[in-house]
N, C-alpha and C positions, 0 to 999 in steps of 0.2 A: 654632281654630288647628290646622293639619294635624299629624298625629302620625306622619309617616313616620320610619322608622329611618335616621338619617344614615349609619349604617355599612353599610347594604344597598347593594350595587353597583347595583341597579336604580334607586335614587334618583338616580344620577349618569349614567344612560344618555344624557341629553341633552347632557352635557358633551363627549361624543366629537365632536360636530359644531361645537363652538365653536372658531373659529380662535385661534391663540396671542394675537393682539392683543386679541381679545374677552375671552379668559380673563384676561389681565393687567388689562384695564379693570375687569372684575368684581371682581377682588381690590382694585385701588387705590381704587375708588369706595367701598368699605366700610371702608377704613383711616382711622381717625380722625386720625392724624398727617398723612397725605396731604391730607385734607380741610381741615385747619387751614392747612397750607402753601399750598394752592391759594387759600383765602380771602385769605390775606395777599398772594399774588401778584396777585390781582384788584384789590387796593387800590392797587397801584403803577401809575404811568403806563405806557401801552403801549410807549413807546419805551425803557423801562428794560431793555435787553437783558441787562445783568449779572444782574438778578434772574431773568429768564427762563432764562438759561443755568444759573445755580446751581440753580434748581428742576428743570430738565431733567436735569442731572447727578445730583442727589440721588436722583431717582426713576427714572432710566434711560429718560427720555422723549426723543422726537425731535419737533420741531415742524416742520410744513411751512412752507417759506419761500414767498414770493411768486415770480412768474415773472421778476421783474427786480429791480433795485435799489430800495430803499425810496425813496419820493418824499418831498420835504419838505412839511410841512404848509402849506396855503394855496396851493400851486401845483397847477394841474391840467394834464393833458396836452392836453385840448381845452377851449377856452373861447370864449365869445361875445365879440365886440367890434364896436363900431359901425363900419360901413363909411363911408368918406369920400365 
């Protein structure tokens, strides 16, 4: 196991190049409570937007939306059909 001094500024030199979002992710992914909440969220149906919103609000997250309105399950934009 490395024995670097966590108080030494040199041990954190690499952190200067991490963007804010990357730094936040490094923090969150180590947080036990966040990991539990994320596991619970994964157990819910994808269309449960209430659970997604509550999770995002609790942890200060933003999820990317799709380029357009959500499509209904079972319907496709393009589909094959037999020609007459």
